[in-house]
Backbone bond lengths (Angstrom), bond angles and torsions (degrees), N, CA, C in turn:
res aa  C-N    CA-C-N  psi(-1)  N-CA   C-N-CA  omega(-1)  CA-C   N-CA-C  phi
1 V - - - 1.442 - - 1.526 108.64 -
2 Q 1.352 115.68 139.21 1.463 120.34 178.61 1.521 109.01 -93.06
3 L 1.313 116.08 119.35 1.452 122.42 -177.55 1.525 109.98 -105.77
4 V 1.316 116.14 146.25 1.461 121.63 178.65 1.518 108.89 -135.99
5 E 1.323 116.28 124.61 1.452 122.03 178.22 1.530 110.50 -96.50
6 S 1.312 115.61 153.70 1.462 121.74 175.21 1.517 109.09 -152.91
7 G 1.334 115.79 170.08 1.458 120.44 175.31 1.505 115.50 101.35
8 G 1.319 117.47 -2.68 1.453 119.46 178.32 1.515 111.26 -71.08
9 G 1.322 115.70 172.89 1.450 120.43 179.26 1.509 110.68 168.12
10 S 1.328 114.57 -166.78 1.462 121.27 179.76 1.525 109.28 -111.70
11 V 1.320 116.35 129.61 1.457 121.51 179.37 1.519 109.26 -138.43
12 Q 1.323 114.89 161.51 1.455 120.25 175.51 1.523 109.54 -83.85
13 P 1.320 117.11 157.66 1.464 119.71 175.83 1.529 110.70 -53.67
14 G 1.314 114.82 137.61 1.451 120.47 -176.43 1.510 113.93 92.58
15 G 1.311 116.63 -10.80 1.452 121.06 -178.83 1.514 112.92 -79.04
16 S 1.329 114.81 -178.72 1.469 121.46 -177.57 1.518 110.68 -132.24
17 L 1.301 114.56 151.57 1.460 122.75 171.86 1.516 107.98 -143.82
18 K 1.323 115.67 152.42 1.462 120.41 174.91 1.514 107.91 -124.08
19 L 1.306 115.75 114.87 1.450 121.82 178.57 1.522 110.15 -88.81
20 S 1.324 115.35 149.47 1.455 121.44 177.65 1.519 109.72 -128.60
21 C 1.299 115.04 152.24 1.458 121.60 177.81 1.523 107.78 -138.39
22 T 1.308 115.97 126.05 1.448 120.69 175.98 1.520 108.98 -125.40
23 A 1.314 115.20 164.80 1.460 120.91 -178.45 1.516 109.75 -117.96
24 A 1.335 114.95 141.50 1.460 119.60 177.98 1.515 110.05 -65.91
25 G 1.301 115.54 146.11 1.450 119.53 178.72 1.506 111.67 102.47
26 S 1.287 116.87 127.80 1.462 120.78 -178.42 1.516 110.00 -68.91
27 G 1.288 114.67 144.71 1.446 119.84 175.58 1.507 115.70 86.13
28 F 1.333 118.27 -1.40 1.462 119.20 -179.88 1.514 110.05 -70.17
29 K 1.323 116.18 136.53 1.451 121.74 -179.06 1.526 110.66 -126.68
30 F 1.326 115.03 140.45 1.457 121.01 173.13 1.536 107.56 -87.32
31 D 1.318 116.14 62.73 1.458 118.37 -176.79 1.520 113.07 -124.03
32 R 1.326 115.57 5.24 1.459 119.41 175.90 1.513 109.03 -137.24
33 G 1.282 115.94 152.87 1.455 120.10 176.40 1.512 113.25 82.41
34 T 1.301 114.52 -164.99 1.457 123.32 -177.12 1.520 108.65 -122.44
35 W 1.303 115.50 129.30 1.457 121.18 -175.98 1.525 110.10 -116.37
36 E 1.307 115.33 143.65 1.459 119.67 -175.43 1.527 111.90 -135.33
37 W 1.294 113.57 154.53 1.461 121.83 163.75 1.524 106.89 -113.17
38 V 1.318 115.01 133.71 1.454 121.56 174.36 1.519 107.19 -130.74
39 R 1.315 116.72 167.56 1.463 119.80 -179.65 1.515 110.91 -144.52
40 R 1.306 115.85 158.79 1.450 122.24 175.40 1.512 108.18 -131.48
41 A 1.317 116.12 111.38 1.457 121.44 176.47 1.525 109.52 -79.65
42 P 1.314 117.50 158.09 1.470 120.39 -179.63 1.523 111.78 -53.86
43 G 1.316 115.34 125.89 1.456 120.44 176.82 1.508 115.70 75.67
44 K 1.337 116.98 7.87 1.461 120.00 -178.20 1.517 111.58 -122.95
45 G 1.305 116.44 172.17 1.451 121.40 178.87 1.515 111.99 -85.93
46 I 1.314 115.84 -179.66 1.455 121.95 178.62 1.529 109.87 -67.50
47 E 1.332 114.88 133.08 1.467 121.78 178.76 1.521 109.08 -120.24
48 W 1.320 116.29 128.97 1.461 120.55 176.45 1.526 109.36 -69.25
49 V 1.349 115.72 137.32 1.462 121.35 -179.59 1.527 111.36 -112.15
50 S 1.331 116.70 -51.21 1.455 119.34 -174.23 1.514 110.51 -161.34
51 T 1.338 115.37 152.88 1.462 122.99 176.91 1.508 109.80 -130.03
52 L 1.324 115.99 138.18 1.455 122.13 173.02 1.522 108.11 -119.48
53 Y 1.331 115.34 120.58 1.446 120.90 179.44 1.525 109.58 -89.44
54 S 1.329 116.08 152.60 1.461 120.12 -175.53 1.521 112.29 -61.38
55 Y 1.338 117.80 -25.75 1.458 120.59 179.89 1.523 112.33 -86.97
56 G 1.350 116.39 4.60 1.447 120.26 169.92 1.511 117.20 109.21
57 R 1.300 118.10 -16.38 1.466 119.39 -178.79 1.516 110.66 -71.28
58 A 1.319 115.56 141.52 1.456 122.07 176.64 1.520 109.37 -123.69
59 T 1.304 116.70 141.30 1.452 121.98 175.94 1.524 109.06 -128.56
60 Y 1.326 115.07 153.92 1.458 120.96 -174.33 1.517 111.73 -136.75
61 A 1.310 115.00 148.61 1.462 120.05 171.12 1.523 108.40 -65.80
62 W 1.323 114.76 149.90 1.470 119.53 -178.20 1.527 110.64 -57.12
63 A 1.334 116.96 -35.27 1.462 120.57 -174.83 1.526 113.12 -67.04
64 V 1.333 117.72 -20.50 1.471 119.96 -177.02 1.524 112.27 -118.08
65 Q 1.335 116.61 -3.12 1.463 121.03 -178.70 1.528 110.78 -54.17
66 G 1.328 115.52 130.33 1.459 120.01 178.60 1.515 114.43 86.82
67 R 1.316 116.71 -11.80 1.475 120.22 -179.96 1.523 112.55 -113.86
68 F 1.316 117.11 -31.28 1.465 122.24 -177.45 1.523 109.67 -109.19
69 T 1.335 115.81 148.44 1.451 121.94 176.39 1.520 109.94 -135.72
70 I 1.320 116.30 125.46 1.458 121.80 177.31 1.531 108.28 -98.19
71 S 1.328 116.43 141.01 1.465 119.41 -178.00 1.518 109.40 -163.70
72 T 1.317 115.26 171.65 1.453 121.27 168.02 1.520 108.06 -117.58
73 N 1.328 116.11 161.49 1.452 118.37 173.58 1.530 109.20 -77.68
74 A 1.311 116.44 175.28 1.461 119.89 -175.79 1.522 111.74 -62.74
75 A 1.308 116.81 -33.67 1.464 120.27 179.96 1.516 112.35 -78.46
76 K 1.330 116.14 -9.50 1.462 122.80 -179.04 1.523 113.15 58.77
77 D 1.330 115.33 31.00 1.458 117.93 175.83 1.525 111.79 -110.44
78 T 1.311 116.29 4.58 1.462 121.19 177.74 1.522 109.42 -140.54
79 L 1.315 115.37 132.14 1.464 121.90 174.91 1.522 107.51 -99.99
80 H 1.315 116.76 133.64 1.453 121.05 -178.17 1.519 111.88 -117.54
81 L 1.324 114.54 157.25 1.457 121.73 166.52 1.529 106.69 -135.12
82 Q 1.329 115.69 105.18 1.454 120.66 175.85 1.520 108.37 -84.17
83 M 1.314 115.94 124.01 1.459 120.84 -176.21 1.522 109.20 -119.78
84 N 1.309 116.50 115.84 1.453 122.72 179.35 1.523 110.46 -115.20
85 S 1.315 115.61 164.43 1.473 121.51 178.07 1.524 111.26 49.17
86 L 1.303 115.37 48.34 1.452 120.17 -175.05 1.522 111.59 -64.94
87 K 1.320 114.54 145.60 1.453 122.81 -179.17 1.525 109.79 -120.38
88 P 1.309 118.03 156.94 1.471 119.49 178.20 1.525 112.28 -55.07
89 E 1.318 117.16 -33.05 1.462 119.92 -179.50 1.526 112.67 -72.52
90 D 1.330 117.90 -5.06 1.462 120.98 173.54 1.525 111.64 -84.24
91 T 1.319 116.84 -6.03 1.466 120.51 178.64 1.522 109.92 -60.17
92 A 1.326 115.71 124.38 1.460 120.96 -176.13 1.521 109.24 -178.33
93 V 1.304 114.75 170.08 1.458 120.52 166.02 1.522 106.43 -91.71
94 Y 1.312 115.59 127.93 1.464 121.87 -176.83 1.528 109.54 -104.27
95 Y 1.330 114.71 135.35 1.449 122.06 -178.11 1.526 110.12 -125.63
96 C 1.324 116.60 142.38 1.454 118.84 166.09 1.530 107.13 -100.02
97 Q 1.313 115.03 149.10 1.451 118.26 -177.62 1.516 111.58 -154.53
98 M 1.338 112.98 153.60 1.459 120.88 170.28 1.520 106.22 -136.42
99 G 1.290 115.99 116.93 1.448 119.63 -176.92 1.517 110.58 59.88
100 A 1.320 116.15 -124.40 1.452 120.95 -179.01 1.521 112.97 -88.61
101 D 1.311 117.56 -4.23 1.466 121.54 -178.69 1.515 110.62 -89.97
102 R 1.320 116.16 125.68 1.461 122.35 -179.38 1.520 109.15 -140.09
103 G 1.339 115.83 140.48 1.447 119.58 178.93 1.522 112.03 -76.48
104 P 1.323 117.72 178.95 1.459 122.08 -179.70 1.516 113.25 -74.43
105 G 1.343 117.60 -16.20 1.451 120.67 176.08 1.513 113.90 95.64
106 T 1.337 115.03 160.77 1.453 122.40 175.92 1.527 107.91 -135.30
107 Q 1.336 116.17 135.48 1.456 121.30 -174.33 1.526 111.00 -81.20
108 V 1.306 115.75 132.29 1.463 122.94 172.76 1.525 107.56 -120.14
109 T 1.324 115.90 123.93 1.455 121.20 179.07 1.523 109.04 -123.57
110 V 1.314 116.00 124.00 1.463 121.55 179.48 1.521 107.80 -116.13
111 S 1.313 115.22 111.89 1.460 119.69 -174.51 1.516 110.00 -157.02
112 S 1.322 115.16 146.57 1.458 119.88 175.71 1.522 110.45 -93.78
């Protein structure tokens, strides 16, 4: 599946962003499998951020627990990552992925 992320940008510390992920092809639904958000900070490797299981459970990395929320919209055709209380260390390219499929990513920059 071809995934595409959007919603990144530049914000000040403490700000919020909501990332979205959609899949190419009409009728695709985020209603099966396990979906994740991961990120890559400058000069670092891929870091797991959050997982959403098809039965509804969500898990989060300790670094984002309480600040980020993973969800789908009601139609289940868009995967979201709501990011609040952003910190400079959240600066990274964010990717949605399922298994080996990962989108091109969207840049998030947190800086004053």
